[in-house]
C-alpha positions in Angstrom: -28.0 -51.7 121.1 -27.2 -47.9 120.8 -24.2 -46.4 120.1 -23.4 -44.9 123.5 -23.8 -48.9 124.4 -21.6 -49.8 121.7 -19.6 -47.2 122.6 -19.5 -48.6 126.5 -18.2 -52.0 125.3 -16.0 -50.4 122.7 -14.1 -48.6 125.8 -13.5 -52.4 127.4 -11.8 -53.1 124.2 -9.9 -49.9 124.1 -8.8 -50.4 127.6 -7.4 -54.6 127.4 -5.7 -53.2 123.9 -3.9 -49.8 124.1 -1.1 -49.1 126.8 -2.8 -45.7 126.6 -5.9 -44.7 128.0 -8.1 -43.8 124.6 -11.5 -42.4 126.0 -13.9 -44.2 123.2 -15.5 -41.2 122.0 -18.0 -41.4 118.2 -15.7 -38.6 116.8 -12.1 -40.4 117.3 -10.0 -41.7 114.6 -7.4 -43.7 114.3 -5.4 -40.5 113.2 -6.4 -39.6 117.0 -4.2 -42.2 118.6 -0.3 -42.6 118.2 -0.4 -46.0 118.7 -3.1 -47.2 116.3 -1.4 -48.4 113.3 -2.2 -51.4 110.8 -1.4 -53.9 113.7 -3.6 -52.4 115.7 -6.3 -52.1 113.4 -6.4 -55.8 113.1 -6.5 -56.5 116.6 -8.8 -54.4 117.5 -11.4 -55.7 114.7 -10.7 -59.2 116.1 -11.2 -58.3 119.5 -14.7 -56.3 118.5 -15.7 -59.6 117.0 -14.9 -61.6 119.5 -16.7 -59.2 122.2 -19.6 -58.1 120.2 -20.0 -62.0 118.6 -20.2 -60.6 115.0 -18.5 -60.9 111.4 -17.6 -57.9 109.4 -16.8 -58.3 105.5 -13.5 -56.7 103.9 -14.1 -53.5 103.4 -16.7 -52.5 106.1 -14.4 -51.7 109.0 -12.3 -49.1 106.8 -15.1 -47.5 105.5 -16.0 -46.0 108.7 -14.2 -42.4 109.4 -14.2 -42.4 113.2 -15.3 -44.9 116.3 -19.4 -43.5 115.8 -19.8 -45.0 112.3 -18.2 -48.0 114.0 -20.1 -48.6 116.4 -23.2 -48.1 114.1 -21.9 -50.4 111.9 -20.9 -52.8 114.9 -25.0 -52.1 116.4 -26.1 -53.0 112.5 -24.7 -56.5 112.7 -26.5 -57.5 115.9 -29.6 -56.5 114.7 -31.6 -60.1 113.9 
């Protein structure tokens, strides 16, 4: 799965979690979204794991500096 495809599915997750509209763009980071705090981060990771049927190791998600890197991580996890 390519980054653009992952971002499109992430948009669906964002639409279900955030109250305000947040566009899932590669350069987006938690610092750009007021309601994206540590509790929201946990909710997002759980929703992403369910949506994409993947699991992350401790520290993997935190290492991603922006949504593009997170999308790449998701795509990597989905590889056979």
